[in-house]
PDB file of N, CA, C, O and CB in Angstrom:
ATOM      1  N   PRO A   1     313.404 245.166 106.070  1.00  0.00           N
ATOM      2  CA  PRO A   1     312.045 244.895 106.626  1.00  0.00           C
ATOM      3  C   PRO A   1     312.054 243.982 107.704  1.00  0.00           C
ATOM      4  O   PRO A   1     313.024 243.225 107.660  1.00  0.00           O
ATOM      5  CB  PRO A   1     311.142 244.378 105.633  1.00  0.00           C
ATOM      6  N   THR A   2     311.236 243.793 108.726  1.00  0.00           N
ATOM      7  CA  THR A   2     311.073 242.980 109.815  1.00  0.00           C
ATOM      8  C   THR A   2     310.148 241.765 109.671  1.00  0.00           C
ATOM      9  O   THR A   2     308.989 241.910 109.281  1.00  0.00           O
ATOM     10  CB  THR A   2     310.641 243.776 110.833  1.00  0.00           C
ATOM     11  N   LEU A   3     310.614 240.674 109.957  1.00  0.00           N
ATOM     12  CA  LEU A   3     309.716 239.397 109.707  1.00  0.00           C
ATOM     13  C   LEU A   3     308.704 239.328 110.726  1.00  0.00           C
ATOM     14  O   LEU A   3     308.759 238.397 111.530  1.00  0.00           O
ATOM     15  CB  LEU A   3     310.522 238.028 109.732  1.00  0.00           C
ATOM     16  N   SER A   4     307.652 240.310 110.816  1.00  0.00           N
ATOM     17  CA  SER A   4     306.711 240.277 111.827  1.00  0.00           C
ATOM     18  C   SER A   4     305.618 239.484 111.549  1.00  0.00           C
ATOM     19  O   SER A   4     305.675 239.073 110.390  1.00  0.00           O
ATOM     20  CB  SER A   4     306.295 241.484 112.137  1.00  0.00           C
ATOM     21  N   GLU A   5     304.626 239.097 112.165  1.00  0.00           N
ATOM     22  CA  GLU A   5     303.409 238.183 111.969  1.00  0.00           C
ATOM     23  C   GLU A   5     302.905 238.412 110.560  1.00  0.00           C
ATOM     24  O   GLU A   5     302.826 237.493 109.745  1.00  0.00           O
ATOM     25  CB  GLU A   5     302.214 238.482 113.050  1.00  0.00           C
ATOM     26  N   GLY A   6     302.559 239.683 110.291  1.00  0.00           N
ATOM     27  CA  GLY A   6     301.834 239.939 109.036  1.00  0.00           C
ATOM     28  C   GLY A   6     302.871 239.849 108.016  1.00  0.00           C
ATOM     29  O   GLY A   6     302.408 239.492 106.933  1.00  0.00           O
ATOM     30  N   VAL A   7     304.187 240.070 108.020  1.00  0.00           N
ATOM     31  CA  VAL A   7     305.181 239.786 107.022  1.00  0.00           C
ATOM     32  C   VAL A   7     305.287 238.470 106.774  1.00  0.00           C
ATOM     33  O   VAL A   7     305.237 237.985 105.644  1.00  0.00           O
ATOM     34  CB  VAL A   7     306.413 240.255 107.334  1.00  0.00           C
ATOM     35  N   GLU A   8     305.445 237.815 107.862  1.00  0.00           N
ATOM     36  CA  GLU A   8     305.551 236.148 107.691  1.00  0.00           C
ATOM     37  C   GLU A   8     304.385 235.585 106.898  1.00  0.00           C
ATOM     38  O   GLU A   8     304.559 234.674 106.089  1.00  0.00           O
ATOM     39  CB  GLU A   8     305.527 235.342 109.189  1.00  0.00           C
ATOM     40  N   THR A   9     303.110 236.167 107.148  1.00  0.00           N
ATOM     41  CA  THR A   9     301.913 235.748 106.404  1.00  0.00           C
ATOM     42  C   THR A   9     302.235 235.922 104.933  1.00  0.00           C
ATOM     43  O   THR A   9     302.149 235.004 104.116  1.00  0.00           O
ATOM     44  CB  THR A   9     300.624 236.582 106.819  1.00  0.00           C
ATOM     45  N   PHE A  10     302.642 237.265 104.625  1.00  0.00           N
ATOM     46  CA  PHE A  10     302.737 237.706 103.323  1.00  0.00           C
ATOM     47  C   PHE A  10     303.808 236.882 102.465  1.00  0.00           C
ATOM     48  O   PHE A  10     303.666 236.673 101.260  1.00  0.00           O
ATOM     49  CB  PHE A  10     303.056 239.167 103.368  1.00  0.00           C
ATOM     50  N   VAL A  11     304.918 236.430 103.239  1.00  0.00           N
ATOM     51  CA  VAL A  11     305.961 235.605 102.606  1.00  0.00           C
ATOM     52  C   VAL A  11     305.446 234.275 102.461  1.00  0.00           C
ATOM     53  O   VAL A  11     305.606 233.698 101.386  1.00  0.00           O
ATOM     54  CB  VAL A  11     307.253 235.578 103.381  1.00  0.00           C
ATOM     55  N   LYS A  12     304.799 233.672 103.485  1.00  0.00           N
ATOM     56  CA  LYS A  12     304.145 232.188 103.350  1.00  0.00           C
ATOM     57  C   LYS A  12     303.246 232.255 102.061  1.00  0.00           C
ATOM     58  O   LYS A  12     303.280 231.338 101.241  1.00  0.00           O
ATOM     59  CB  LYS A  12     303.139 231.730 104.773  1.00  0.00           C
ATOM     60  N   ASP A  13     302.443 233.355 101.899  1.00  0.00           N
ATOM     61  CA  ASP A  13     301.513 233.406 100.616  1.00  0.00           C
ATOM     62  C   ASP A  13     302.416 233.450  99.278  1.00  0.00           C
ATOM     63  O   ASP A  13     302.184 232.711  98.321  1.00  0.00           O
ATOM     64  CB  ASP A  13     300.505 234.812 100.661  1.00  0.00           C
ATOM     65  N   LEU A  14     303.390 234.320  99.305  1.00  0.00           N
ATOM     66  CA  LEU A  14     304.365 234.381  98.189  1.00  0.00           C
ATOM     67  C   LEU A  14     304.934 233.009  97.920  1.00  0.00           C
ATOM     68  O   LEU A  14     305.018 232.603  96.761  1.00  0.00           O
ATOM     69  CB  LEU A  14     305.513 235.375  98.500  1.00  0.00           C
ATOM     70  N   ALA A  15     305.323 232.289  98.935  1.00  0.00           N
ATOM     71  CA  ALA A  15     305.892 231.043  98.874  1.00  0.00           C
ATOM     72  C   ALA A  15     305.055 229.932  98.106  1.00  0.00           C
ATOM     73  O   ALA A  15     305.486 229.191  97.223  1.00  0.00           O
ATOM     74  CB  ALA A  15     306.149 230.651 100.232  1.00  0.00           C
ATOM     75  N   LYS A  16     303.749 229.972  98.634  1.00  0.00           N
ATOM     76  CA  LYS A  16     302.860 229.133  98.190  1.00  0.00           C
ATOM     77  C   LYS A  16     302.484 229.459  96.768  1.00  0.00           C
ATOM     78  O   LYS A  16     302.223 228.500  96.042  1.00  0.00           O
ATOM     79  CB  LYS A  16     301.779 229.120  99.059  1.00  0.00           C
ATOM     80  N   GLN A  17     302.422 230.616  96.291  1.00  0.00           N
ATOM     81  CA  GLN A  17     302.170 230.973  94.915  1.00  0.00           C
ATOM     82  C   GLN A  17     303.250 230.636  94.054  1.00  0.00           C
ATOM     83  O   GLN A  17     302.998 230.264  92.908  1.00  0.00           O
ATOM     84  CB  GLN A  17     301.893 232.351  94.775  1.00  0.00           C
ATOM     85  N   ASN A  18     304.499 230.726  94.489  1.00  0.00           N
ATOM     86  CA  ASN A  18     305.489 230.311  93.461  1.00  0.00           C
ATOM     87  C   ASN A  18     306.091 229.021  93.641  1.00  0.00           C
ATOM     88  O   ASN A  18     307.096 228.676  93.020  1.00  0.00           O
ATOM     89  CB  ASN A  18     306.543 231.237  93.379  1.00  0.00           C
ATOM     90  N   GLY A  19     305.413 228.200  94.593  1.00  0.00           N
ATOM     91  CA  GLY A  19     306.021 226.863  94.784  1.00  0.00           C
ATOM     92  C   GLY A  19     307.427 226.812  95.410  1.00  0.00           C
ATOM     93  O   GLY A  19     308.264 225.990  95.037  1.00  0.00           O
ATOM     94  N   GLN A  20     307.662 227.744  96.397  1.00  0.00           N
ATOM     95  CA  GLN A  20     308.861 227.702  96.920  1.00  0.00           C
ATOM     96  C   GLN A  20     308.794 227.634  98.726  1.00  0.00           C
ATOM     97  O   GLN A  20     307.802 227.891  99.407  1.00  0.00           O
ATOM     98  CB  GLN A  20     309.601 228.996  96.289  1.00  0.00           C
ATOM     99  N   SER A  21     309.943 227.280  99.146  1.00  0.00           N
ATOM    100  CA  SER A  21     309.946 227.449 100.727  1.00  0.00           C
ATOM    101  C   SER A  21     309.858 228.657 101.164  1.00  0.00           C
ATOM    102  O   SER A  21     310.028 229.623 100.421  1.00  0.00           O
ATOM    103  CB  SER A  21     311.064 226.975 101.377  1.00  0.00           C
ATOM    104  N   MET A  22     309.596 228.756 102.354  1.00  0.00           N
ATOM    105  CA  MET A  22     309.276 230.239 103.001  1.00  0.00           C
ATOM    106  C   MET A  22     310.835 231.028 102.822  1.00  0.00           C
ATOM    107  O   MET A  22     310.998 232.180 102.419  1.00  0.00           O
ATOM    108  CB  MET A  22     308.703 230.100 104.961  1.00  0.00           C
ATOM    109  N   GLU A  23     311.746 230.205 103.180  1.00  0.00           N
ATOM    110  CA  GLU A  23     313.123 230.726 103.080  1.00  0.00           C
ATOM    111  C   GLU A  23     313.398 231.181 101.781  1.00  0.00           C
ATOM    112  O   GLU A  23     313.998 232.253 101.695  1.00  0.00           O
ATOM    113  CB  GLU A  23     314.125 229.749 103.444  1.00  0.00           C
ATOM    114  N   GLU A  24     313.068 230.562 100.704  1.00  0.00           N
ATOM    115  CA  GLU A  24     313.430 230.833  99.297  1.00  0.00           C
ATOM    116  C   GLU A  24     312.845 232.124  98.990  1.00  0.00           C
ATOM    117  O   GLU A  24     313.495 233.055  98.514  1.00  0.00           O
ATOM    118  CB  GLU A  24     312.941 229.745  98.298  1.00  0.00           C
ATOM    119  N   ALA A  25     311.235 232.180  99.354  1.00  0.00           N
ATOM    120  CA  ALA A  25     310.580 233.216  99.025  1.00  0.00           C
ATOM    121  C   ALA A  25     311.088 234.738  99.671  1.00  0.00           C
ATOM    122  O   ALA A  25     311.169 235.798  99.050  1.00  0.00           O
ATOM    123  CB  ALA A  25     309.252 232.831  99.375  1.00  0.00           C
ATOM    124  N   ALA A  26     311.396 234.490 101.108  1.00  0.00           N
ATOM    125  CA  ALA A  26     311.959 235.568 101.604  1.00  0.00           C
ATOM    126  C   ALA A  26     313.199 236.059 101.069  1.00  0.00           C
ATOM    127  O   ALA A  26     313.301 237.280 100.949  1.00  0.00           O
ATOM    128  CB  ALA A  26     312.086 235.382 102.794  1.00  0.00           C
ATOM    129  N   ALA A  27     314.161 235.325 100.726  1.00  0.00           N
ATOM    130  CA  ALA A  27     315.497 235.509 100.066  1.00  0.00           C
ATOM    131  C   ALA A  27     315.157 236.283  98.722  1.00  0.00           C
ATOM    132  O   ALA A  27     315.595 237.394  98.422  1.00  0.00           O
ATOM    133  CB  ALA A  27     316.285 234.018  99.778  1.00  0.00           C
ATOM    134  N   ASN A  28     314.358 235.551  98.017  1.00  0.00           N
ATOM    135  CA  ASN A  28     313.912 236.356  96.641  1.00  0.00           C
ATOM    136  C   ASN A  28     313.325 237.678  96.843  1.00  0.00           C
ATOM    137  O   ASN A  28     313.678 238.619  96.132  1.00  0.00           O
ATOM    138  CB  ASN A  28     312.820 235.575  95.818  1.00  0.00           C
ATOM    139  N   PHE A  29     312.452 237.812  97.767  1.00  0.00           N
ATOM    140  CA  PHE A  29     311.889 239.177  98.011  1.00  0.00           C
ATOM    141  C   PHE A  29     312.760 240.092  98.319  1.00  0.00           C
ATOM    142  O   PHE A  29     312.758 241.128  97.654  1.00  0.00           O
ATOM    143  CB  PHE A  29     310.983 239.232  98.976  1.00  0.00           C
ATOM    144  N   VAL A  30     313.721 239.920  99.412  1.00  0.00           N
ATOM    145  CA  VAL A  30     314.709 240.796  99.724  1.00  0.00           C
ATOM    146  C   VAL A  30     315.656 241.197  98.505  1.00  0.00           C
ATOM    147  O   VAL A  30     315.996 242.362  98.302  1.00  0.00           O
ATOM    148  CB  VAL A  30     315.454 240.202 100.813  1.00  0.00           C
ATOM    149  N   LYS A  31     316.041 240.136  97.727  1.00  0.00           N
ATOM    150  CA  LYS A  31     316.977 240.338  96.528  1.00  0.00           C
ATOM    151  C   LYS A  31     316.355 241.242  95.474  1.00  0.00           C
ATOM    152  O   LYS A  31     317.033 242.036  94.822  1.00  0.00           O
ATOM    153  CB  LYS A  31     317.337 238.955  95.851  1.00  0.00           C
ATOM    154  N   GLN A  32     314.912 241.080  95.314  1.00  0.00           N
ATOM    155  CA  GLN A  32     314.258 241.684  94.275  1.00  0.00           C
ATOM    156  C   GLN A  32     313.871 243.199  94.687  1.00  0.00           C
ATOM    157  O   GLN A  32     313.975 244.160  93.925  1.00  0.00           O
ATOM    158  CB  GLN A  32     313.034 240.817  93.902  1.00  0.00           C
ATOM    159  N   HIS A  33     313.443 243.246  95.920  1.00  0.00           N
ATOM    160  CA  HIS A  33     312.765 244.515  96.401  1.00  0.00           C
ATOM    161  C   HIS A  33     313.581 245.343  97.446  1.00  0.00           C
ATOM    162  O   HIS A  33     313.115 246.420  97.818  1.00  0.00           O
ATOM    163  CB  HIS A  33     311.399 244.148  97.038  1.00  0.00           C
ATOM    164  N   ARG A  34     314.793 244.888  97.946  1.00  0.00           N
ATOM    165  CA  ARG A  34     315.494 245.453  98.840  1.00  0.00           C
ATOM    166  C   ARG A  34     317.071 245.235  98.503  1.00  0.00           C
ATOM    167  O   ARG A  34     317.905 245.059  99.392  1.00  0.00           O
ATOM    168  CB  ARG A  34     315.037 244.932 100.136  1.00  0.00           C
ATOM    169  N   PRO A  35     317.325 245.262  97.371  1.00  0.00           N
ATOM    170  CA  PRO A  35     318.682 245.034  96.738  1.00  0.00           C
ATOM    171  C   PRO A  35     319.971 245.630  97.424  1.00  0.00           C
ATOM    172  O   PRO A  35     321.100 245.145  97.344  1.00  0.00           O
ATOM    173  CB  PRO A  35     318.626 245.599  95.365  1.00  0.00           C
ATOM    174  N   THR A  36     319.614 246.745  98.097  1.00  0.00           N
ATOM    175  CA  THR A  36     320.745 247.617  98.845  1.00  0.00           C
ATOM    176  C   THR A  36     320.901 247.039 100.274  1.00  0.00           C
ATOM    177  O   THR A  36     321.863 247.379 100.962  1.00  0.00           O
ATOM    178  CB  THR A  36     320.325 249.298  98.957  1.00  0.00           C
ATOM    179  N   SER A  37     320.048 246.244 100.690  1.00  0.00           N
ATOM    180  CA  SER A  37     320.154 245.887 102.240  1.00  0.00           C
ATOM    181  C   SER A  37     321.310 245.298 102.523  1.00  0.00           C
ATOM    182  O   SER A  37     321.640 244.327 101.842  1.00  0.00           O
ATOM    183  CB  SER A  37     319.116 244.975 102.763  1.00  0.00           C
ATOM    184  N   LEU A  38     322.087 245.723 103.491  1.00  0.00           N
ATOM    185  CA  LEU A  38     323.416 245.073 103.923  1.00  0.00           C
ATOM    186  C   LEU A  38     323.418 243.786 104.556  1.00  0.00           C
ATOM    187  O   LEU A  38     324.377 243.016 104.599  1.00  0.00           O
ATOM    188  CB  LEU A  38     324.086 245.889 104.822  1.00  0.00           C
ATOM    189  N   LEU A  39     321.971 243.559 105.177  1.00  0.00           N
ATOM    190  CA  LEU A  39     321.878 242.453 105.826  1.00  0.00           C
ATOM    191  C   LEU A  39     321.290 241.312 104.988  1.00  0.00           C
ATOM    192  O   LEU A  39     321.312 240.170 105.448  1.00  0.00           O
ATOM    193  CB  LEU A  39     321.171 242.709 106.965  1.00  0.00           C
ATOM    194  N   GLN A  40     320.774 241.559 103.803  1.00  0.00           N
ATOM    195  CA  GLN A  40     320.437 240.697 102.912  1.00  0.00           C
ATOM    196  C   GLN A  40     319.320 239.581 103.371  1.00  0.00           C
ATOM    197  O   GLN A  40     319.163 238.493 102.815  1.00  0.00           O
ATOM    198  CB  GLN A  40     321.659 240.141 102.500  1.00  0.00           C
ATOM    199  N   ARG A  41     318.638 240.031 104.405  1.00  0.00           N
ATOM    200  CA  ARG A  41     317.644 239.132 104.981  1.00  0.00           C
ATOM    201  C   ARG A  41     316.547 239.983 105.684  1.00  0.00           C
ATOM    202  O   ARG A  41     316.808 241.172 105.865  1.00  0.00           O
ATOM    203  CB  ARG A  41     318.328 238.123 105.996  1.00  0.00           C
ATOM    204  N   PHE A  42     315.346 239.497 106.099  1.00  0.00           N
ATOM    205  CA  PHE A  42     314.598 240.183 106.990  1.00  0.00           C
ATOM    206  C   PHE A  42     315.184 240.145 108.350  1.00  0.00           C
ATOM    207  O   PHE A  42     315.758 239.163 108.821  1.00  0.00           O
ATOM    208  CB  PHE A  42     313.292 239.696 106.979  1.00  0.00           C
ATOM    209  N   ALA A  43     314.991 241.345 108.985  1.00  0.00           N
ATOM    210  CA  ALA A  43     315.249 241.386 110.414  1.00  0.00           C
ATOM    211  C   ALA A  43     314.386 240.522 111.180  1.00  0.00           C
ATOM    212  O   ALA A  43     313.272 240.354 110.683  1.00  0.00           O
ATOM    213  CB  ALA A  43     315.125 242.711 110.921  1.00  0.00           C
ATOM    214  N   SER A  44     314.643 239.889 112.348  1.00  0.00           N
ATOM    215  CA  SER A  44     313.865 239.186 113.206  1.00  0.00           C
ATOM    216  C   SER A  44     313.132 240.186 114.174  1.00  0.00           C
ATOM    217  O   SER A  44     313.618 241.298 114.382  1.00  0.00           O
ATOM    218  CB  SER A  44     314.715 238.173 113.923  1.00  0.00           C
ATOM    219  N   VAL A  45     312.017 239.801 114.734  1.00  0.00           N
ATOM    220  CA  VAL A  45     311.454 240.596 115.786  1.00  0.00           C
ATOM    221  C   VAL A  45     312.212 240.704 117.068  1.00  0.00           C
ATOM    222  O   VAL A  45     312.041 241.632 117.859  1.00  0.00           O
ATOM    223  CB  VAL A  45     310.197 240.105 116.076  1.00  0.00           C
ATOM    224  N   GLU A  46     313.122 239.645 117.260  1.00  0.00           N
ATOM    225  CA  GLU A  46     313.964 239.682 118.339  1.00  0.00           C
ATOM    226  C   GLU A  46     315.103 240.619 118.248  1.00  0.00           C
ATOM    227  O   GLU A  46     315.666 241.121 119.220  1.00  0.00           O
ATOM    228  CB  GLU A  46     314.417 238.436 118.566  1.00  0.00           C
ATOM    229  N   GLU A  47     315.394 240.813 117.025  1.00  0.00           N
ATOM    230  CA  GLU A  47     316.664 241.823 116.816  1.00  0.00           C
ATOM    231  C   GLU A  47     316.147 243.248 116.974  1.00  0.00           C
ATOM    232  O   GLU A  47     316.871 244.152 117.388  1.00  0.00           O
ATOM    233  CB  GLU A  47     317.398 241.681 115.253  1.00  0.00           C
ATOM    234  N   ILE A  48     314.664 243.448 116.577  1.00  0.00           N
ATOM    235  CA  ILE A  48     314.145 244.762 116.904  1.00  0.00           C
ATOM    236  C   ILE A  48     313.978 244.818 118.289  1.00  0.00           C
ATOM    237  O   ILE A  48     314.339 245.895 118.765  1.00  0.00           O
ATOM    238  CB  ILE A  48     312.891 245.092 116.230  1.00  0.00           C
ATOM    239  N   ALA A  49     313.563 244.038 119.056  1.00  0.00           N
ATOM    240  CA  ALA A  49     313.478 243.970 120.529  1.00  0.00           C
ATOM    241  C   ALA A  49     314.597 244.277 121.237  1.00  0.00           C
ATOM    242  O   ALA A  49     314.597 245.010 122.226  1.00  0.00           O
ATOM    243  CB  ALA A  49     313.117 242.770 120.955  1.00  0.00           C
ATOM    244  N   ASN A  50     315.812 243.603 120.642  1.00  0.00           N
ATOM    245  CA  ASN A  50     317.135 243.823 121.349  1.00  0.00           C
ATOM    246  C   ASN A  50     317.527 245.490 121.114  1.00  0.00           C
ATOM    247  O   ASN A  50     318.114 246.204 121.927  1.00  0.00           O
ATOM    248  CB  ASN A  50     318.392 242.705 120.644  1.00  0.00           C
ATOM    249  N   MET A  51     317.108 245.816 119.988  1.00  0.00           N
ATOM    250  CA  MET A  51     317.440 247.421 119.769  1.00  0.00           C
ATOM    251  C   MET A  51     316.621 248.217 120.724  1.00  0.00           C
ATOM    252  O   MET A  51     317.146 249.271 121.083  1.00  0.00           O
ATOM    253  CB  MET A  51     317.078 247.983 118.208  1.00  0.00           C
ATOM    254  N   VAL A  52     315.521 247.959 121.182  1.00  0.00           N
ATOM    255  CA  VAL A  52     314.672 248.723 122.086  1.00  0.00           C
ATOM    256  C   VAL A  52     315.192 248.548 123.329  1.00  0.00           C
ATOM    257  O   VAL A  52     315.323 249.539 124.048  1.00  0.00           O
ATOM    258  CB  VAL A  52     313.263 248.363 122.072  1.00  0.00           C
ATOM    259  N   LEU A  53     315.600 247.173 123.824  1.00  0.00           N
ATOM    260  CA  LEU A  53     316.207 247.138 125.146  1.00  0.00           C
ATOM    261  C   LEU A  53     317.496 247.706 125.148  1.00  0.00           C
ATOM    262  O   LEU A  53     317.861 248.080 126.263  1.00  0.00           O
ATOM    263  CB  LEU A  53     316.293 245.819 125.668  1.00  0.00           C
ATOM    264  N   TYR A  54     318.242 247.869 124.282  1.00  0.00           N
ATOM    265  CA  TYR A  54     319.567 248.735 124.306  1.00  0.00           C
ATOM    266  C   TYR A  54     319.293 250.157 124.513  1.00  0.00           C
ATOM    267  O   TYR A  54     319.961 250.823 125.304  1.00  0.00           O
ATOM    268  CB  TYR A  54     320.384 248.622 122.972  1.00  0.00           C
ATOM    269  N   VAL A  55     318.193 250.709 123.728  1.00  0.00           N
ATOM    270  CA  VAL A  55     317.810 252.175 123.896  1.00  0.00           C
ATOM    271  C   VAL A  55     317.337 252.377 125.377  1.00  0.00           C
ATOM    272  O   VAL A  55     317.685 253.425 125.919  1.00  0.00           O
ATOM    273  CB  VAL A  55     316.602 252.614 122.831  1.00  0.00           C
ATOM    274  N   ALA A  56     316.629 251.541 126.042  1.00  0.00           N
ATOM    275  CA  ALA A  56     315.995 251.714 127.220  1.00  0.00           C
ATOM    276  C   ALA A  56     317.012 251.376 128.416  1.00  0.00           C
ATOM    277  O   ALA A  56     316.646 251.587 129.572  1.00  0.00           O
ATOM    278  CB  ALA A  56     314.732 250.854 127.220  1.00  0.00           C
ATOM    279  N   SER A  57     318.252 250.867 128.155  1.00  0.00           N
ATOM    280  CA  SER A  57     319.165 250.619 129.109  1.00  0.00           C
ATOM    281  C   SER A  57     320.024 251.596 129.555  1.00  0.00           C
ATOM    282  O   SER A  57     320.269 252.630 128.934  1.00  0.00           O
ATOM    283  CB  SER A  57     319.826 249.711 128.765  1.00  0.00           C
ATOM    284  N   LYS A  58     320.584 251.222 130.844  1.00  0.00           N
ATOM    285  CA  LYS A  58     321.831 252.361 131.200  1.00  0.00           C
ATOM    286  C   LYS A  58     323.011 252.275 130.233  1.00  0.00           C
ATOM    287  O   LYS A  58     323.802 253.216 130.161  1.00  0.00           O
ATOM    288  CB  LYS A  58     322.525 252.107 132.771  1.00  0.00           C
ATOM    289  N   GLU A  59     323.150 251.211 129.511  1.00  0.00           N
ATOM    290  CA  GLU A  59     324.274 251.054 128.576  1.00  0.00           C
ATOM    291  C   GLU A  59     324.112 252.181 127.336  1.00  0.00           C
ATOM    292  O   GLU A  59     325.078 252.554 126.670  1.00  0.00           O
ATOM    293  CB  GLU A  59     324.273 249.455 127.993  1.00  0.00           C
ATOM    294  N   ALA A  60     322.949 252.588 127.165  1.00  0.00           N
ATOM    295  CA  ALA A  60     322.717 253.632 126.087  1.00  0.00           C
ATOM    296  C   ALA A  60     322.784 255.171 126.635  1.00  0.00           C
ATOM    297  O   ALA A  60     322.608 256.167 125.932  1.00  0.00           O
ATOM    298  CB  ALA A  60     321.248 253.361 125.427  1.00  0.00           C
ATOM    299  N   SER A  61     323.035 255.164 127.846  1.00  0.00           N
ATOM    300  CA  SER A  61     323.220 256.724 128.477  1.00  0.00           C
ATOM    301  C   SER A  61     324.027 257.740 127.632  1.00  0.00           C
ATOM    302  O   SER A  61     323.737 258.936 127.661  1.00  0.00           O
ATOM    303  CB  SER A  61     324.031 256.673 129.916  1.00  0.00           C
ATOM    304  N   ALA A  62     325.005 257.272 126.906  1.00  0.00           N
ATOM    305  CA  ALA A  62     325.864 258.246 126.180  1.00  0.00           C
ATOM    306  C   ALA A  62     325.127 258.321 124.652  1.00  0.00           C
ATOM    307  O   ALA A  62     325.524 259.177 123.862  1.00  0.00           O
ATOM    308  CB  ALA A  62     327.587 257.682 126.137  1.00  0.00           C
ATOM    309  N   THR A  63     324.257 257.579 124.345  1.00  0.00           N
ATOM    310  CA  THR A  63     323.513 257.890 123.232  1.00  0.00           C
ATOM    311  C   THR A  63     322.366 258.700 123.169  1.00  0.00           C
ATOM    312  O   THR A  63     321.261 258.308 123.544  1.00  0.00           O
ATOM    313  CB  THR A  63     323.196 256.912 122.778  1.00  0.00           C
ATOM    314  N   ASN A  64     322.613 259.931 122.660  1.00  0.00           N
ATOM    315  CA  ASN A  64     321.506 260.807 122.753  1.00  0.00           C
ATOM    316  C   ASN A  64     321.394 261.674 121.491  1.00  0.00           C
ATOM    317  O   ASN A  64     322.402 261.880 120.815  1.00  0.00           O
ATOM    318  CB  ASN A  64     321.629 261.656 123.990  1.00  0.00           C
ATOM    319  N   GLY A  65     320.146 262.212 121.134  1.00  0.00           N
ATOM    320  CA  GLY A  65     319.927 263.037 119.844  1.00  0.00           C
ATOM    321  C   GLY A  65     320.325 262.084 118.635  1.00  0.00           C
ATOM    322  O   GLY A  65     320.703 262.600 117.583  1.00  0.00           O
ATOM    323  N   ALA A  66     320.255 260.826 118.753  1.00  0.00           N
ATOM    324  CA  ALA A  66     320.523 260.133 117.655  1.00  0.00           C
ATOM    325  C   ALA A  66     319.322 259.429 117.163  1.00  0.00           C
ATOM    326  O   ALA A  66     318.474 258.971 117.929  1.00  0.00           O
ATOM    327  CB  ALA A  66     321.577 259.273 117.894  1.00  0.00           C
ATOM    328  N   ALA A  67     319.241 259.328 115.566  1.00  0.00           N
ATOM    329  CA  ALA A  67     318.122 258.524 114.973  1.00  0.00           C
ATOM    330  C   ALA A  67     318.677 257.300 114.861  1.00  0.00           C
ATOM    331  O   ALA A  67     319.650 257.170 114.118  1.00  0.00           O
ATOM    332  CB  ALA A  67     317.556 258.993 113.638  1.00  0.00           C
ATOM    333  N   LEU A  68     318.157 256.187 115.580  1.00  0.00           N
ATOM    334  CA  LEU A  68     318.623 254.875 115.568  1.00  0.00           C
ATOM    335  C   LEU A  68     317.638 254.111 114.497  1.00  0.00           C
ATOM    336  O   LEU A  68     316.412 254.211 114.466  1.00  0.00           O
ATOM    337  CB  LEU A  68     318.606 254.245 117.100  1.00  0.00           C
ATOM    338  N   ARG A  69     318.426 253.362 113.668  1.00  0.00           N
ATOM    339  CA  ARG A  69     317.364 252.567 112.622  1.00  0.00           C
ATOM    340  C   ARG A  69     317.760 251.295 112.847  1.00  0.00           C
ATOM    341  O   ARG A  69     318.942 251.031 113.063  1.00  0.00           O
ATOM    342  CB  ARG A  69     317.425 252.905 110.937  1.00  0.00           C
ATOM    343  N   ALA A  70     316.776 250.349 112.816  1.00  0.00           N
ATOM    344  CA  ALA A  70     317.010 248.838 112.907  1.00  0.00           C
ATOM    345  C   ALA A  70     316.117 248.384 111.461  1.00  0.00           C
ATOM    346  O   ALA A  70     314.980 247.915 111.509  1.00  0.00           O
ATOM    347  CB  ALA A  70     316.328 248.075 114.589  1.00  0.00           C
ATOM    348  N   GLU A  71     316.786 248.598 110.355  1.00  0.00           N
ATOM    349  CA  GLU A  71     316.063 248.121 109.317  1.00  0.00           C
ATOM    350  C   GLU A  71     316.921 247.155 108.196  1.00  0.00           C
ATOM    351  O   GLU A  71     316.625 246.865 107.037  1.00  0.00           O
ATOM    352  CB  GLU A  71     315.462 249.363 108.689  1.00  0.00           C
ATOM    353  N   GLY A  72     318.111 246.777 109.027  1.00  0.00           N
ATOM    354  CA  GLY A  72     319.082 245.860 108.106  1.00  0.00           C
ATOM    355  C   GLY A  72     319.916 246.548 107.179  1.00  0.00           C
ATOM    356  O   GLY A  72     320.479 245.849 106.336  1.00  0.00           O
ATOM    357  N   GLY A  73     320.118 247.838 107.162  1.00  0.00           N
ATOM    358  CA  GLY A  73     321.048 248.404 106.484  1.00  0.00           C
ATOM    359  C   GLY A  73     320.505 248.843 104.930  1.00  0.00           C
ATOM    360  O   GLY A  73     321.219 248.797 103.928  1.00  0.00           O
ATOM    361  N   ILE A  74     319.499 249.151 104.945  1.00  0.00           N
ATOM    362  CA  ILE A  74     318.931 249.588 103.521  1.00  0.00           C
ATOM    363  C   ILE A  74     319.489 250.880 103.233  1.00  0.00           C
ATOM    364  O   ILE A  74     319.271 251.863 103.941  1.00  0.00           O
ATOM    365  CB  ILE A  74     317.308 249.697 103.437  1.00  0.00           C
ATOM    366  N   VAL A  75     320.224 250.891 102.178  1.00  0.00           N
ATOM    367  CA  VAL A  75     321.101 252.166 101.800  1.00  0.00           C
ATOM    368  C   VAL A  75     320.778 252.514 100.423  1.00  0.00           C
ATOM    369  O   VAL A  75     321.311 251.879  99.513  1.00  0.00           O
ATOM    370  CB  VAL A  75     322.722 251.928 101.912  1.00  0.00           C
ATOM    371  N   ASN A  76     319.938 253.480 100.170  1.00  0.00           N
ATOM    372  CA  ASN A  76     319.452 253.949  98.889  1.00  0.00           C
ATOM    373  C   ASN A  76     320.352 254.869  98.157  1.00  0.00           C
ATOM    374  O   ASN A  76     320.487 254.841  96.934  1.00  0.00           O
ATOM    375  CB  ASN A  76     318.202 254.599  99.064  1.00  0.00           C
ATOM    376  N   THR A  77     321.028 255.772  99.039  1.00  0.00           N
ATOM    377  CA  THR A  77     322.002 256.711  98.490  1.00  0.00           C
ATOM    378  C   THR A  77     323.079 256.916  99.728  1.00  0.00           C
ATOM    379  O   THR A  77     322.783 256.706 100.904  1.00  0.00           O
ATOM    380  CB  THR A  77     321.228 258.182  97.982  1.00  0.00           C
ATOM    381  N   ILE A  78     324.220 257.306  99.328  1.00  0.00           N
ATOM    382  CA  ILE A  78     325.154 257.734 100.486  1.00  0.00           C
ATOM    383  C   ILE A  78     325.449 259.138 100.346  1.00  0.00           C
ATOM    384  O   ILE A  78     326.182 259.492  99.423  1.00  0.00           O
ATOM    385  CB  ILE A  78     326.508 256.942 100.529  1.00  0.00           C
ATOM    386  N   ALA A  79     324.933 260.046 101.211  1.00  0.00           N
ATOM    387  CA  ALA A  79     325.194 261.519 101.183  1.00  0.00           C
ATOM    388  C   ALA A  79     326.503 261.899 101.756  1.00  0.00           C
ATOM    389  O   ALA A  79     326.840 263.082 101.793  1.00  0.00           O
ATOM    390  CB  ALA A  79     324.137 262.258 101.923  1.00  0.00           C
TER     391      ALA A  79
END
């Protein structure tokens, strides 16, 4: 998941409800709801923007026909 403005509000609300810091609430959310995440944290908006910049750049000219995901490595199954 990406820590967008809406998600940040959600996490702040969780933190307030549970008497935690925002960092603790975010870490607990990922641990409980995204346990297979390789990143084990929320992706930042900047990280997603960097992915978009790469795809739109000349450096990505050899990247074609690929489905690129920027979700922190959430792996539910390995096929």
